[in-house]
N, C-alpha and C positions, 0 to 999 in steps of 0.2 A: 762503906766503903768497898766493899767489894765490887757491888753493882755500880760504883763510880768507875772503879778500874777495868769492869768488866765493857761497861761502855766506851771508854776509851780504847782497850783494845780493840773493840767491835768496831769502831769509827775513825781509828787512828790513819789509815790511808785515805780515807775520804776528807778529813778535816786538813789532814796536813797537805792534801794536793789542792783543796781549796785555797787555805794558804797561800801556798805558793804562786797558785795564779793569779792571788790579789796582787800578790809583789811583783808578779812578772809584769802587770797593767801599770803598777805605780811607776816602774822604771822606765816605762814608755815617755815619764815627763820629762827627765834628764835626757834621753834618746832625742826626743823633739827639740830640746832645748840646744842641743849639739847640732841637729840639723839646721838650726837658725843661724847658730855661730858659723857655719860654713857656708851659708847665703850671704852673711855679712863680709866675710873674708873676701867671697867672690867678688860682692860689689865694691870692696875696697879695690880690688885687682882692674875692675872695669873702671873705676873713677882713674887708677893710674894710666890705663890704657889711653882713656879721654884727654888726659893731661898731656901726656907725650903727642897725641895727635894734634893737639890746639897749637903745641909748638912747632910740630914738624908738618905732618899732613894727614888726613885721613884715608879711608879708602878712596881709591879712585875708580870712576867710570868713565871712559873716553868716548865724546860722539862727534862725528865729522870726518871731513868737513860736509856741509851742506849749504848749498846756495839758495840763497832767499831773494825774492824779487818782488817789491810791493806791485801794488797796481790797485786803482779805482774802480770800486763795484756802486752800481745802483741799486738803491733797493727802496720799496713802498713804503711808507711811514705816515698812516692815516689821510691815506690817498694823496699824499705828496710823494716826489722822489726826492731820495736822499743820497749823496755821495760819500762813501766811506772808503778810509783806505784798507785793504787787506793785504795778506800776504801768501805767496806761491813758494813752495819747498820743493827743491829739487835734489835726489841723493844720488851718488856717484854709481855706473854702471859696474865699476871695478874698484875693490877696495882690498888692499894688502898691507898688512902690518906685521913687521917683523920686530919684536922686542926682546932686550935681555934684562932681567930683574937683578940687582945687586942687592942681596938682603943684609941687614945688619942688625943686631941684638941692641936694643936701649932697655936701661934699667931705671924704674922708680921706686925707691926704696928697696924690697926685696921681690918686686914684681918685674917680669920679664915681658918686654914687648917687642915684635919684630916689624922692622920699618925695611923700606926699601927705595931704591933709584931705579927708576926705570927708563932705558935709553930705546926711543922707539924710531924706526925707520917707518914712513908711510909713505904709500904711493897708491896712485889710482886714475881713473879716466872718467868722464862724461862721453857718450857718443850724442852730444847735443842736448840741447834742453827742448823738450817735445810740449812746447805750450797749448799745441792744437788738441792734444789729450786732456787737456784741463777747460777747453773751451774757451782761450785766451789766445790772442795774437799778439805778435811784436809790437803793436803800434798801442796796446792796452798796458804794456808794462811801464814801470819808471825805472827806467835802467840805469839813471844816474844813482839811483839809491840801492842797486844790486848788492847785496852784502853777502861775504863767505862768513858761517856759523862754525865755530868749532867750540864744543862745550867739554869742560871738565868737573867733576863734580866739586872739587877742591882745588881752585886755583890758586891758593896758598903754595901748592907743591911745584907750580912753575917758577923757575929761579932766573930763567932768560926768556927774552923775546921768541915768540913764537912765530918764526919766519915760513911762509909757504912758498914754494916755485909754481906758477901758473904757466900755460902755453900750450901749444898744439903739436902732435907728433909730426914728425917730418914723413908724412906720407904722401906727399904731393897736394896739388889743389891748395886752396887759400890756408896760408899759416899765419897762426896769431903770434907775433913776437913775445919772447917768454917775459917774464915779468914776477919781481918777488914782492911779497905783501907782508905786513907785520900785523898780527892780528894782537889787539888789545882789549881790555875790559869795558863794558859798561858804558858803550858808544850806541849800542843800537840794543833794544829789547823789545820782544814779541810776546806773544801768548804763548808759542811754543816754546821759545828760548828766553828763560827769565834774564839770567845774567851770564851771557857766554862771551866768550872771546870773539872779536868782531873785526873784518876789515871790508873795505868797499872792494866789489870783484875789480879786477883791472879795466881800466877804460877801452883797452885794446880788445878784451872778449867781449864786452858789452856792444860795443859799437860794431863787432863783427856779426853777433847774435840779433842786433836790431837790423842789420842790413841783409842778413841772409837767412830766411825762414828754413832752409836746408838746414840738418843735422850737421852740427859743427863738433868735432872732435877737441875735448881738452884733456889736458894731463896736468896733474899736481903732484908734489911730491913735498917730504919736510923730514926733518929731522927734530925729535922731540926728546926732551930730558924731563921727568917729572918725579918728583918724590911723593911717596903715599905710605901706607900703613894697612898690613892685613891682606886687603884685597885690592886686585887689578882687573878690573872688566872693560869689557869692548863691544859697543853697541854696533850690529851687522848692518851698518849704513849701504852696502853695496848689493847691485844685483847680485853679484857673487862677491863674496867677503872671505878672504882668506888671513889667518892670524896665526904666527908662529913666535911662542914663548919658550924662553929657557932660563934656568936659574941655578945656582949652586945650591940652592935649599931641597934638602932631602924630602921635605914633609909636606908636598902640597896637597891642596883640597880643591878638585876641579868642580866649580859652581855654576850656577846661571841655568839660561833657557837650552842651552847646547853644552854636551859632553865632546872632549876632543876626539877628531878620527884616528889619530895616532898620537900615543904616549909611551914614553918611557921614563921611570923614575927609579934612580940608583943612589947609592949613598953618597956619590957625588954631585947629586942634583937631577933636575927633570928637564925634560924636550917634550912639547905638545904643539900638536898641529891641529887648528878647526879650518872647517870650510862651510860655508853657511851660504845657503840662497835665499833669495827674496820670498820666496814662497813661504819659507819657514818663520818670518818676521811675521809681525801683528800690525805692521803699517805699511802703506803703498811706496813705491818708489818716488812719488811726485803727489802732491796733494795742495789744494788751497783750503782758506777758510778754517778747517778743523785744527786741532792740537791734539798730537797722538802722543802716549806715554812711551817714548823711544827707551826708555831703560828697562820696559820689561822683557825685552827681548836682548838684553845684555848677558854675557857669558864669559867666563874668565878663570882666573886661579886665584886662590886663597894661600898665603904663606902662614900656616897655622903652626903653634907651638906643640912639638911632637906628643906631649904628655899633658893633658889639661887635669891637673889635681884636683883642683874642686869638682869637676863632674865625677871623677873617680872614686873620690872620697864620698860623696853624695849617695852614689851607688852602694858605698861598702857601708853605710848609716841605715839604709834603708833593708839589710839584712840583720840589724841588729838585735831584732826582736826574735830574729831565727836562733840567732846565736845564744841568748838569752835561754829561749823556752828549751833547745837543746841539751844545754847544760845543766840546767834546772832537772831535767828529765833524766839526764845520767845521774845525779846525784839522788832523786826519788827513788830509783831503780836500785842502786846502792843500798838506799837505807832499808827497802823492802826484801830484796834479794838476801843482803848480808846482817839484816838486824841492826842496821847500825843507826845512829841518831844525830841528826845535824840539826842546830838550833836554826830558828827562820832569820835571827840575827845575822848568822852566819851566811845565810843565803843570800841576806843585802848586802853584807860587805864584798860578796864573790859577784854580785850585780853590778854594783858600784865600780868593781875593778874591770868588768865586762864594758861598761860604758866608757871608762877612763880611756881604752884602748883608743876610742876615735879621738878624743882629744890630743892625744899623743902623735895619732897619725895625721892629723890636720897641721899640727904646730910642726911636726917634723918635716912634713912634704914640701912647705913653703921653702924649706933650704935644700933640702937633699934628695928631693924628688918621691913621686908615688912609691914607688917600687920598694925602692931602700927604707924608706920610713915605715910601710907595711911590716917589713921585716923586723925592723927594730921594735915597733910597738907591739908586734904579735908574740916576739921572743920575751919580751918585758912582760906581759900579762901573763902568757903561758907560766913563765917562772914564779910569777907572784901567786897565782892562785894554786899553783902545783904545790909550791913550798906551804901555803897557807892550810891546804888539804891536808897534807901530810902530818902539819903539826897538830891540827885539831884533833885527827884521826887516829894518828899515831901508828901510821901506816905508808910505807913507802912505795908498797905495791899500789895502794889507792892513789897516791900522790902521781906515778907513772901513769897509772889508767886515764886520771883526769888529764895530764899532761897532754898525753897521746890524743884524745878526744878534741882536745882545744885544737891541738894542731892540726889534726886532719879536719875541723871546721874553717880555720882560717886557712888552710890551704885549699880547700873547696871552695871557699867564697872568693879567692883572690883569682882562682880560674875561670869562675863567672864573669866576676869585672873585666878580666882580660878579654874573654871569649863573649863578646856583645852579642855576636850574633847568634850563638847558639845557647844562650843563657837559660832560655826557656826549657830547651829540651835536655841541657845538662842538670837544671834545677829541678825537673821533674824525676830524672832518673835518680838523682842525689835522695831525693826526699824518699821515694820509693825505697831505696835501698835502707835509709835511717829509720822507717816504719819496721821494716823487716827486722832490721835490730833490735829495737824496742820489743816487737811482738816475741822474739825468740828469746831474749832475758825477762821476759814477764811471764813466760810458763812457769816459773818457780814460784808464782806468787799464789797461795791459797786464795783465790777469790770466793771460794764458796762461804769463807769466813765473816765476808762484807755482806752486812743486812741488804735486803732489796728495798725493803720499805721500814 
């Protein structure tokens, strides 16, 4: 009996440490289940957003106007000549867009979706259609089929006819009579534009271009109102493209190939201005035969929800193992330093309480936001574990000590989550301090009594 007690006393710390380590690994199972639960709830949110988009309109990307003119091309086919119809495309020299986004919050159940109505003023000009640069002449072109293309990623967001005003500036010389055209869907489809809004180029313009090989100035303008959700992007179609966007939404995210040159973000909203040159685009100003990915050069703004609770909850769950390890380490140090005895089942109950924090956090965050739910869940978890430890060990000092440790842990992790850019630096410093504290308190343990073999 004495040998058995002697063996236990000699190996007690090592055996207890191994048991607690195994329990910590087992607690990774409910932690992983909670992570899956967060992903499931996030997927449900995305489904709610998609459902609202299907009834309203999704993210919008605006392309155009682009003038397209077909022509006949002769190619060799097994020794014979074959005539096929191709398209030549011409982008404007100047494109100016001014837009005002009016945001609105929509709800699908408990999920929030941001939608908008964008009122755009569009102006621009062509300094002629330079056919010779493509190796074409006016005689090659099928002028009667010349078309204006205007592409929206979600035509459902257009609730009224898109009318464009075309004509030449009053600068002397030949003047093209002003004319309005109405663009509609699915009249012309090409390899470049699969389902655009189209309209025939005014006959007054095509006749002037056909008869005059010199550069003919053209101007266009339009007022457009479109609905969308989340993102509004613009394709820089002009040789010089300027975009000005403003909104009362105070949480914009500027995305795409180009960031704004000037931007002002306040609680009352934002204003942003872009200026993009054709040199920055990944496609030419005029081309034939090929099809280019115009959307690759798109830029714009995204109206984002101020706090994405699911991303923050996911990041919080990733620190669960750290909270469990630090809490169990504190318990072990108290056992070793103050000769206390805490049963393994009590460790398990404390571990479950630490895991339950994240389910509380997730469920509350969907109603009161992440910050408020984090505070409520932390207070509830700290209070439960502190009360339990105080009852088991019959020590108010120990209860307060554990409560303080948990409060510091949850406070530290909250700061890490909020300061994403400095998370690595702050986390490294925090872990260094924690290790120093553990080393300080472990000085009182008589390690020489633990056998080395």
